[in-house]
N, C-alpha and C positions, 0 to 999 in steps of 0.2 A: 399689228394684229387686232382682230375684233374683239376676242376674248382674252381674258386674262387668267394664266394658268394658275391653279392652287399650289402652294407650296407642297412639296413632296413630304415633308415631315409633319406626321399626323398630329404631333403636339403644337404645331405652329399654329398660330390664330391671325386670320384677317382682320384689319382694322375695318370700322365701319364704312370709312369712303372706299375701300377697295370693294367691300358687298356692294356697296351702292353703285358703284362703277359696273362691277359684273351684270347686275340686275339692269342697269341702262343698257349696256351692250347686248343683253340677250332680248329685252324688249323691242331693240331696233331691229334685231335679225328677226323677230315674230311679224314686226311691221312689214319688213322687205318681201317676207314671204307671203303674207296677205296681198301685198301690193302685186307681186308677180303673177299669183292665181288671180288677182282683178283683172290684168292686163289681158292674161290668157283666155278668159271666159268673156270679157266684154263683149267682144263680137259676136258671141253666140248667145247673147243675154235673151233675146227675144225667143230663141229655140230653146232654152230654158225655161223660161215661163211658161211657153207652149205645153212641155212636159209636166210641169207641175200643175198647171190649170187642166190637164186631161182626164182627171177623174170627176171634174164638175162639168167638163165639155160634154163627156160621155152620157151625163145623165139630164141635159138640158134638152127641154122639148124641140121637136123639129123647127127649125128656123129662129132659135133664140140663139143669142150669143151674148158673150160679155161685152161691159160697157167702159168708158172711161168718162168720169163726171168732171175733171180737172184737165186743164190745157196741158200742163205737163205731165201728166201721169203715164202718158204712152211711153214716155224716155224715162222717167224717174222710176217708175215701178220695177221694170226688167232690171235697170242699174241696180236698184237696191237689193233684188234678188242674186245677182251676180256677186255683190259683196258679202252677203250671208253664204252663198255657195263656196266663194274663196275661202271664207275662215272655216265652214264645213270641211273642206277638202284638205285645208292646212292643218287640222287640229291634232292630228297625230306628231307633227313637227312642232307645234306650238307646245304640247305636252312634253315632247322629248327636251326643249329647250327649258320648262320648268322643272323637269326631272333633273337636268344638268347642274341647275342653280342649287338645288335642294339637296342633290344626294351626297355631296362632300359632308353634310353635316349628320349623315344617318349611319348607324352602325352595320355591320356586315349582315348580322340577322335581320335588321330592318328593312335593308336592300332586297334581301332574297323575299320578304314578304311583300314588298311594294312592288315590285317589278311585275308579277303576274296580275296583280288588282290593277295596276294602271293599264295593262293591256286589254284586260277583260272589262274595264270600264269603257274603253273606247270602243270595242267591239259591241257592247249591249248599247252603248248609245246609238250607234249606227244601226242596230237592229231594230231599236225601238222606234227610229224614224221610218225606216223600211216597212215597219208593222203598220204606222199610221198611214202610209200613202198607198201601200197595196191591199190593205184589207179595211182599215177604220173608213178612208175617205169614201171610198165606193157605196158602202152601206149608209154613212150620213148622208151625202150628197143624193142618193138614190131615195131615201127618206123624206128629204126635204123636197125634192122635185114631185113625189108623189104626193105631199101632204100640201103642194100650193093651192090657194083657193082658185075656185074659177074666176074667170075676168081678170087676173093678176098675171103678169109677164114675168118670169124668172130671167131677170138679166142682171148678173152680180157685176159689181164695180171691181175693176182689176185689183185696185189697190187694197180695197176692204176684203177681199179674197186673200190677197198675198198675207196681211195681217192675220188673218183668221188661220191660215195654213202654217206659218210660222210659228203661231201660239201652240198649235197642236203639236208640231215637230218638237220643240221644246219640250213640251209636257210629257210625250210619250218617250222622248230620248231619256228625259230625267227619270221617269217611273220606271225604265228598264235598269235604272241602275241599283233598284231595290236590294238584289241579292248580295251586291258587291257592300252595300252598307249594312246589310245583315250579317254578312261574313266577318266584316271587319269590328264590327261592335260585339260579337261573339268571340272574337281571336284576342283582342285586346282585353277583354274582360270588362268591360261597360256593362253587358248584360249576359244571362245565361239564357242556353236553350231553353231550359225549362220556365223562365220566367217569359218570354217569347210566347211559348206554346199556351201559358197561362191568360197572355193578354190579347189571345188571337181574336176574340169578339170586339174589343177596342179598336185593333188595328183593322180590322174589316171597315168598321164605321169611320176609322180615320182617313180611310184610303177614298170612300166617296166624299168625305169632305174635301180632302185634297183635290180630287177630280172636279169638284164643283168650282174651286178657285182657279186652278190651271185650265180650265176648258171654257168654252165659250157658253153662255147661260142657256143651255138646254140639257133636258134629262139623258137625251139619247147619248151624245159625246162624253157625258160625265160617266155614264156605267160603261161604256167603251174602254174608257181609262181604268176606272176603280177596279174593274173584274182582273185585267191583268195585272194591276198592281198587287193584287191579293193574292193571285198565282205565283208571281215573283217572289212574294213574301216567304211563300210556302216553299219554293225552290231554293232561297236562300237559305232556310232551316236546315234543309236535306243536306245542301254544300257544307255548311256549318257543322254538321254532325260528322261529316266524312273527314272534314279538316282536321277536326281537333280528335278523331281518333287516330288518323295519321300522323298528327303532331306527336301524341302520346305513344304511339307505337315506334316512332323514329328515335324520339328523344326521350326515353323512360328516365326516371329519376335513379341514379346511380346508388346503390345500396351503401350505407355506412360502415365501413369495416369494424369489428367488433374491438371493444377496448379491453385491456385488463383490467382485472376488479381492482379497485383500490381498496386500501385499509378501512377507511371510512367512507363508503359511496354517499354521493350525495341524493337525497330523496329526489324520486320523479313523481310527478303527477300520474294518477292511475289513467285519466283519459283526456286526450287532447279536446275533447267536446266540453270539458270542464275547466280548461286551462286554457289562459289567453296565448296567442302566439309569443308575445313578449315574453311571459313567463318561461315558456318551453325556451325560447331562445337565450335567456339569460342564464338558467339551469345549463344548457349545452356548453355554454361558454365558460361558466363556473368549473364544469368539468374538464374541458380542454386544459384551462389554466391550471387545475390540480394534476393534470396527467404529464403535461409537457413544459411547464416553466420552472425555470431555475428559482431557487429562493430567493435570489436577488431582484428578480424580474418584476415589473408591476402586473398584477392581474389586469385582464381585460374588463372586469367590472368596475374596477377604481381608476380606470382613465377617467381624464375630465370628458364630460359627454359633448361639449360643444368645441373642443379642439379638433382641427383638421387633421393633424397628424394621428391623433386618437383614432378618429374614424377610418383612417387608413391602415392603421395597424389593426383595427377591429374588422376591417374588411380582409385582411390577409388571412387572420385567423377563422374568420367565418368561411372562407374560401378553403380553407383545410378540413373545415367541418362538413364540407360539402352542401352548405346552405347558400346556394348561387342566390335565390331570390333576395335574400337579405343582404348579399354581397353586393348586387346590382344596385338596391335601394341607397345603399350606403356611399357607394362610389357616385351615385348619382346627386348626393348631396354634396360631395367633394367638388364635383364640377362646377357647381353652384357658389360655394363658399371658399374654395380654395385660391392660391396664387396660382402662377402660371406653370410652376414647376410641379406643384400638387395635383393641378388638373392634368398636366401631361404625365404623371405616374397614374391617376385614375384611369385615363384612356387606355393606356397601356395593359392594365388589368382587364380593361372590358374587352380590348381585343384579344387577350389571351382567352378570355372565357368565351368569346365567339368562335375561336379557332378549335377549342376541345370539343 
Protein backbone atom coordinates (compact mmCIF):
# COMPACT_ATOMS: atom_id res chain seq x y z
CA UNK A 1 0.00 0.00 0.00
CA UNK A 2 1.20 3.50 -0.80
CA UNK A 3 -0.18 5.14 2.35
CA UNK A 4 0.24 3.88 5.88
CA UNK A 5 -3.05 3.80 7.76
CA UNK A 6 -3.14 5.64 11.05
CA UNK A 7 -4.03 3.61 14.15
CA UNK A 8 -7.73 3.45 15.01
CA UNK A 9 -7.05 4.15 18.69
CA UNK A 10 -6.98 7.96 19.08
CA UNK A 11 -4.72 7.61 22.08
CA UNK A 12 -2.07 5.74 20.12
CA UNK A 13 0.86 7.73 18.79
CA UNK A 14 2.89 7.24 15.67
CA UNK A 15 6.61 7.25 15.90
CA UNK A 16 8.68 9.86 14.13
CA UNK A 17 9.69 7.31 11.49
CA UNK A 18 6.08 6.41 10.67
CA UNK A 19 5.20 10.11 10.29
CA UNK A 20 8.22 10.59 8.06
CA UNK A 21 7.26 7.58 5.91
CA UNK A 22 3.70 8.83 5.51
CA UNK A 23 4.97 12.30 4.55
CA UNK A 24 7.30 10.71 1.99
CA UNK A 25 4.44 8.70 0.49
CA UNK A 26 2.20 11.73 0.19
CA UNK A 27 4.95 13.82 -1.41
CA UNK A 28 5.49 11.00 -3.93
CA UNK A 29 1.75 11.00 -4.67
CA UNK A 30 1.87 14.78 -5.21
CA UNK A 31 4.79 14.47 -7.62
CA UNK A 32 3.05 11.66 -9.51
CA UNK A 33 -0.07 13.81 -9.89
CA UNK A 34 1.97 16.75 -11.17
CA UNK A 35 3.82 14.44 -13.58
CA UNK A 36 0.54 13.08 -14.97
CA UNK A 37 -0.76 16.60 -15.56
CA UNK A 38 2.52 17.56 -17.27
CA UNK A 39 2.26 14.59 -19.63
CA UNK A 40 -1.33 15.52 -20.45
CA UNK A 41 -0.61 19.24 -20.98
CA UNK A 42 2.76 19.05 -22.75
CA UNK A 43 1.30 18.33 -26.24
CA UNK A 44 -0.79 21.49 -25.81
CA UNK A 45 2.05 23.65 -24.40
CA UNK A 46 2.10 26.02 -27.38
CA UNK A 47 -1.69 26.42 -27.31
CA UNK A 48 -1.57 27.17 -23.58
CA UNK A 49 1.09 29.79 -24.14
CA UNK A 50 -0.96 31.38 -26.91
CA UNK A 51 -3.91 31.56 -24.52
CA UNK A 52 -1.81 33.19 -21.79
CA UNK A 53 -0.25 35.63 -24.29
CA UNK A 54 -3.60 36.67 -25.78
CA UNK A 55 -4.04 39.78 -23.55
CA UNK A 56 -0.71 41.16 -24.82
CA UNK A 57 -1.15 40.08 -28.45
CA UNK A 58 -4.51 41.85 -28.58
CA UNK A 59 -2.85 45.15 -27.61
CA UNK A 60 0.20 44.99 -29.88
CA UNK A 61 0.27 47.37 -32.85
CA UNK A 62 -0.50 45.94 -36.25
CA UNK A 63 2.48 44.01 -37.58
CA UNK A 64 4.14 43.57 -34.17
CA UNK A 65 4.74 40.13 -32.73
CA UNK A 66 6.43 38.54 -29.75
CA UNK A 67 10.03 37.41 -30.14
CA UNK A 68 12.38 34.78 -28.74
CA UNK A 69 15.86 36.13 -27.98
CA UNK A 70 17.37 32.79 -26.97
CA UNK A 71 17.80 29.65 -29.07
CA UNK A 72 16.00 27.29 -26.69
CA UNK A 73 13.24 29.73 -25.63
CA UNK A 74 10.64 28.54 -28.19
CA UNK A 75 10.74 25.09 -26.56
CA UNK A 76 11.67 25.82 -22.95
CA UNK A 77 9.20 28.66 -22.30
CA UNK A 78 6.01 26.74 -23.28
CA UNK A 79 7.31 23.71 -21.37
CA UNK A 80 7.83 25.85 -18.27
CA UNK A 81 4.30 27.17 -18.61
CA UNK A 82 2.98 23.60 -18.94
CA UNK A 83 4.69 22.69 -15.66
CA UNK A 84 3.17 25.68 -13.90
CA UNK A 85 -0.25 24.89 -15.37
CA UNK A 86 0.10 21.29 -14.17
CA UNK A 87 0.72 22.43 -10.60
CA UNK A 88 -2.11 24.94 -10.94
CA UNK A 89 -4.61 22.26 -12.00
CA UNK A 90 -3.31 19.72 -9.48
CA UNK A 91 -3.55 22.17 -6.57
CA UNK A 92 -6.81 20.74 -5.12
CA UNK A 93 -5.28 17.25 -5.03
CA UNK A 94 -2.03 18.56 -3.55
CA UNK A 95 -3.90 20.37 -0.78
CA UNK A 96 -6.02 17.26 -0.21
CA UNK A 97 -2.87 15.20 0.38
CA UNK A 98 -1.57 17.84 2.76
CA UNK A 99 -4.89 17.87 4.60
CA UNK A 100 -4.90 14.08 4.93
CA UNK A 101 -1.46 14.26 6.50
CA UNK A 102 -2.26 16.90 9.13
CA UNK A 103 -5.95 16.14 9.84
CA UNK A 104 -5.32 13.18 12.22
CA UNK A 105 -3.58 15.62 14.57
CA UNK A 106 -6.56 18.00 14.69
CA UNK A 107 -9.54 17.87 17.01
CA UNK A 108 -13.09 17.65 15.73
CA UNK A 109 -13.87 21.34 16.22
CA UNK A 110 -10.61 22.26 14.47
CA UNK A 111 -11.53 20.09 11.47
CA UNK A 112 -14.95 21.73 11.19
CA UNK A 113 -13.20 25.09 11.12
CA UNK A 114 -10.38 24.13 8.74
CA UNK A 115 -12.36 22.43 5.95
CA UNK A 116 -14.36 25.49 4.79
CA UNK A 117 -11.26 27.67 5.06
CA UNK A 118 -9.28 25.24 2.90
CA UNK A 119 -11.99 25.11 0.23
CA UNK A 120 -12.44 28.89 0.19
CA UNK A 121 -8.67 29.40 -0.03
CA UNK A 122 -8.49 27.30 -3.21
CA UNK A 123 -11.47 29.09 -4.76
CA UNK A 124 -10.12 32.55 -3.88
CA UNK A 125 -6.69 31.76 -5.34
CA UNK A 126 -8.26 30.71 -8.65
CA UNK A 127 -10.47 33.81 -8.53
CA UNK A 128 -7.41 36.01 -8.08
CA UNK A 129 -5.70 34.46 -11.10
CA UNK A 130 -8.84 34.93 -13.21
CA UNK A 131 -9.12 38.55 -12.03
CA UNK A 132 -5.54 39.21 -13.15
CA UNK A 133 -6.01 37.57 -16.56
CA UNK A 134 -9.39 38.95 -17.57
CA UNK A 135 -9.38 42.40 -15.94
CA UNK A 136 -5.87 43.50 -15.04
CA UNK A 137 -3.87 42.27 -18.05
CA UNK A 138 -5.94 44.04 -20.74
CA UNK A 139 -5.71 47.34 -18.84
CA UNK A 140 -1.98 47.07 -18.13
CA UNK A 141 -0.97 45.97 -21.63
CA UNK A 142 -3.27 48.52 -23.25
CA UNK A 143 -1.66 51.24 -21.16
CA UNK A 144 1.84 50.02 -22.03
CA UNK A 145 1.07 49.88 -25.77
CA UNK A 146 -0.46 53.36 -25.71
CA UNK A 147 2.56 54.89 -23.97
CA UNK A 148 5.21 53.30 -26.20
CA UNK A 149 7.43 56.11 -27.58
CA UNK A 150 7.40 56.84 -31.30
CA UNK A 151 10.03 54.94 -33.21
CA UNK A 152 10.05 52.06 -30.68
CA UNK A 153 8.62 48.71 -31.79
CA UNK A 154 6.87 46.89 -28.93
CA UNK A 155 8.05 43.28 -29.37
CA UNK A 156 8.17 41.44 -26.07
CA UNK A 157 10.40 38.43 -25.45
CA UNK A 158 8.32 35.32 -24.73
CA UNK A 159 10.42 34.30 -21.70
CA UNK A 160 10.25 37.79 -20.18
CA UNK A 161 6.50 37.90 -20.74
CA UNK A 162 6.01 34.54 -19.03
CA UNK A 163 7.99 35.67 -15.98
CA UNK A 164 5.90 38.85 -15.86
CA UNK A 165 2.51 37.13 -15.98
CA UNK A 166 3.48 34.38 -13.53
CA UNK A 167 4.55 37.05 -11.04
CA UNK A 168 1.20 38.78 -11.39
CA UNK A 169 -0.71 35.48 -11.18
CA UNK A 170 1.04 34.65 -7.92
CA UNK A 171 0.59 38.17 -6.54
CA UNK A 172 -3.14 38.36 -7.25
CA UNK A 173 -3.78 34.78 -6.17
CA UNK A 174 -2.05 35.50 -2.87
CA UNK A 175 -3.82 38.85 -2.45
CA UNK A 176 -7.22 37.20 -2.79
CA UNK A 177 -6.43 35.11 0.31
CA UNK A 178 -6.77 38.22 2.49
CA UNK A 179 -10.39 37.50 3.54
CA UNK A 180 -9.42 34.02 4.72
CA UNK A 181 -6.42 35.36 6.61
CA UNK A 182 -8.55 38.08 8.23
CA UNK A 183 -11.23 35.62 9.34
CA UNK A 184 -8.62 33.19 10.65
CA UNK A 185 -6.88 35.85 12.74
CA UNK A 186 -10.16 37.02 14.25
CA UNK A 187 -11.57 33.57 14.99
CA UNK A 188 -8.42 32.27 16.72
CA UNK A 189 -8.28 35.42 18.82
CA UNK A 190 -4.99 36.79 17.50
CA UNK A 191 -6.66 40.11 16.74
CA UNK A 192 -10.06 41.69 17.28
CA UNK A 193 -12.35 43.23 14.70
CA UNK A 194 -12.15 46.56 16.52
CA UNK A 195 -8.36 46.60 16.37
CA UNK A 196 -8.42 45.85 12.64
CA UNK A 197 -10.88 48.68 12.05
CA UNK A 198 -8.69 51.07 14.06
CA UNK A 199 -5.64 50.10 12.00
CA UNK A 200 -7.40 50.51 8.64
CA UNK A 201 -5.22 53.49 7.51
CA UNK A 202 -2.03 51.55 8.17
CA UNK A 203 -3.40 48.49 6.35
CA UNK A 204 -4.22 50.57 3.28
CA UNK A 205 -0.67 51.94 3.21
CA UNK A 206 0.65 48.42 3.76
CA UNK A 207 -1.39 47.16 0.79
CA UNK A 208 0.40 49.62 -1.50
CA UNK A 209 3.76 48.62 -0.04
CA UNK A 210 3.03 44.93 -0.59
CA UNK A 211 1.83 45.71 -4.10
CA UNK A 212 5.11 47.45 -4.78
CA UNK A 213 7.09 44.33 -3.87
CA UNK A 214 4.82 41.72 -5.48
CA UNK A 215 4.24 43.42 -8.82
CA UNK A 216 6.61 44.62 -11.54
CA UNK A 217 8.14 48.07 -10.98
CA UNK A 218 5.32 50.25 -12.28
CA UNK A 219 2.75 52.28 -10.37
CA UNK A 220 -0.12 51.07 -12.53
CA UNK A 221 0.10 47.36 -11.66
CA UNK A 222 0.87 48.27 -8.05
CA UNK A 223 -2.38 50.20 -7.79
CA UNK A 224 -4.33 47.44 -9.55
CA UNK A 225 -3.18 45.05 -6.82
CA UNK A 226 -3.34 47.37 -3.79
CA UNK A 227 -6.95 48.50 -4.30
CA UNK A 228 -8.38 44.94 -4.51
CA UNK A 229 -6.30 44.00 -1.44
CA UNK A 230 -7.91 46.83 0.52
CA UNK A 231 -11.41 45.88 -0.66
CA UNK A 232 -10.78 42.21 0.18
CA UNK A 233 -9.64 43.26 3.65
CA UNK A 234 -12.96 45.06 4.14
CA UNK A 235 -14.78 41.97 2.88
CA UNK A 236 -12.85 39.84 5.37
CA UNK A 237 -13.96 42.09 8.24
CA UNK A 238 -17.60 41.76 7.16
CA UNK A 239 -17.43 37.96 7.03
CA UNK A 240 -15.48 37.84 10.30
CA UNK A 241 -18.29 39.76 12.01
CA UNK A 242 -20.87 37.35 10.60
CA UNK A 243 -18.84 34.29 11.63
CA UNK A 244 -18.31 35.56 15.17
CA UNK A 245 -22.02 36.34 15.56
CA UNK A 246 -22.98 32.94 14.20
CA UNK A 247 -20.53 31.19 16.51
CA UNK A 248 -21.86 33.06 19.54
CA UNK A 249 -25.46 32.30 18.54
CA UNK A 250 -24.87 28.59 17.95
CA UNK A 251 -22.66 27.92 20.98
CA UNK A 252 -23.69 30.31 23.77
CA UNK A 253 -22.11 29.92 27.14
CA UNK A 254 -24.17 27.51 29.24
CA UNK A 255 -25.54 29.10 32.43
CA UNK A 256 -23.98 27.93 35.66
CA UNK A 257 -26.60 26.31 37.91
CA UNK A 258 -27.11 28.10 41.25
CA UNK A 259 -25.37 26.57 44.25
CA UNK A 260 -26.89 26.31 47.70
CA UNK A 261 -25.75 29.03 50.03
CA UNK A 262 -22.93 27.91 52.33
CA UNK A 263 -22.82 28.87 56.05
CA UNK A 264 -19.74 30.98 55.40
CA UNK A 265 -19.69 31.92 51.71
CA UNK A 266 -16.43 32.98 50.19
CA UNK A 267 -16.20 36.68 49.28
CA UNK A 268 -16.36 37.37 45.56
CA UNK A 269 -14.87 40.25 43.69
CA UNK A 270 -17.47 42.94 42.92
CA UNK A 271 -16.35 43.32 39.31
CA UNK A 272 -14.40 41.19 36.84
CA UNK A 273 -12.92 44.37 35.45
CA UNK A 274 -10.99 44.84 38.72
CA UNK A 275 -10.18 41.18 39.30
CA UNK A 276 -7.82 39.03 37.31
CA UNK A 277 -9.07 35.88 35.61
CA UNK A 278 -6.79 33.80 37.81
CA UNK A 279 -8.38 35.24 41.00
CA UNK A 280 -11.89 34.53 39.75
CA UNK A 281 -10.90 30.99 38.77
CA UNK A 282 -9.30 30.37 42.16
CA UNK A 283 -12.44 31.64 43.93
CA UNK A 284 -14.65 29.34 41.85
CA UNK A 285 -12.41 26.34 42.59
CA UNK A 286 -12.38 27.11 46.29
CA UNK A 287 -16.17 27.40 46.39
CA UNK A 288 -16.48 24.13 44.47
CA UNK A 289 -14.21 22.40 47.00
CA UNK A 290 -16.27 23.79 49.88
CA UNK A 291 -19.56 22.57 48.35
CA UNK A 292 -18.55 19.16 46.93
CA UNK A 293 -15.41 17.74 48.59
CA UNK A 294 -15.46 15.44 51.56
CA UNK A 295 -13.34 16.45 54.59
CA UNK A 296 -10.78 13.76 53.71
CA UNK A 297 -10.27 14.97 50.14
CA UNK A 298 -7.50 17.38 49.16
CA UNK A 299 -8.83 20.79 48.01
CA UNK A 300 -8.05 21.80 44.46
CA UNK A 301 -6.14 24.87 45.56
CA UNK A 302 -3.77 22.74 47.67
CA UNK A 303 -2.81 20.32 44.89
CA UNK A 304 0.79 20.56 43.60
CA UNK A 305 0.83 23.07 40.74
CA UNK A 306 3.32 21.17 38.57
CA UNK A 307 1.77 17.72 39.07
CA UNK A 308 0.26 16.26 35.90
CA UNK A 309 -2.21 14.21 37.93
CA UNK A 310 -3.22 17.36 39.75
CA UNK A 311 -3.80 19.11 36.43
CA UNK A 312 -6.04 16.26 35.27
CA UNK A 313 -8.04 16.44 38.50
CA UNK A 314 -8.26 20.23 38.24
CA UNK A 315 -9.43 19.89 34.61
CA UNK A 316 -12.23 17.54 35.72
CA UNK A 317 -13.37 19.96 38.41
CA UNK A 318 -13.19 22.96 36.09
CA UNK A 319 -15.28 21.03 33.59
CA UNK A 320 -17.93 20.49 36.26
CA UNK A 321 -17.75 24.24 36.94
CA UNK A 322 -18.51 24.70 33.20
CA UNK A 323 -15.26 26.64 32.73
CA UNK A 324 -14.46 24.98 29.41
CA UNK A 325 -11.79 27.46 28.33
CA UNK A 326 -9.66 26.87 31.45
CA UNK A 327 -10.32 23.12 31.13
CA UNK A 328 -8.90 23.04 27.59
CA UNK A 329 -5.85 25.10 28.57
CA UNK A 330 -4.95 22.68 31.37
CA UNK A 331 -5.53 19.65 29.14
CA UNK A 332 -3.21 21.11 26.49
CA UNK A 333 -0.53 21.38 29.22
CA UNK A 334 -1.10 17.71 30.08
CA UNK A 335 -0.61 16.79 26.40
CA UNK A 336 2.80 18.46 26.52
CA UNK A 337 3.97 17.29 29.96
CA UNK A 338 2.25 13.98 30.72
CA UNK A 339 3.16 10.39 29.89
CA UNK A 340 1.31 8.26 27.30
CA UNK A 341 -1.52 7.27 29.66
CA UNK A 342 -2.05 10.80 30.91
CA UNK A 343 -2.08 12.18 27.36
CA UNK A 344 -4.65 9.53 26.39
CA UNK A 345 -6.90 10.64 29.26
CA UNK A 346 -6.51 14.29 28.19
CA UNK A 347 -7.42 13.43 24.59
CA UNK A 348 -10.52 11.54 25.72
CA UNK A 349 -11.69 14.51 27.78
CA UNK A 350 -11.07 16.90 24.86
CA UNK A 351 -13.03 14.58 22.55
CA UNK A 352 -15.94 14.61 25.04
CA UNK A 353 -15.81 18.41 25.12
CA UNK A 354 -15.98 18.48 21.30
CA UNK A 355 -19.02 16.17 21.32
CA UNK A 356 -20.88 18.24 23.93
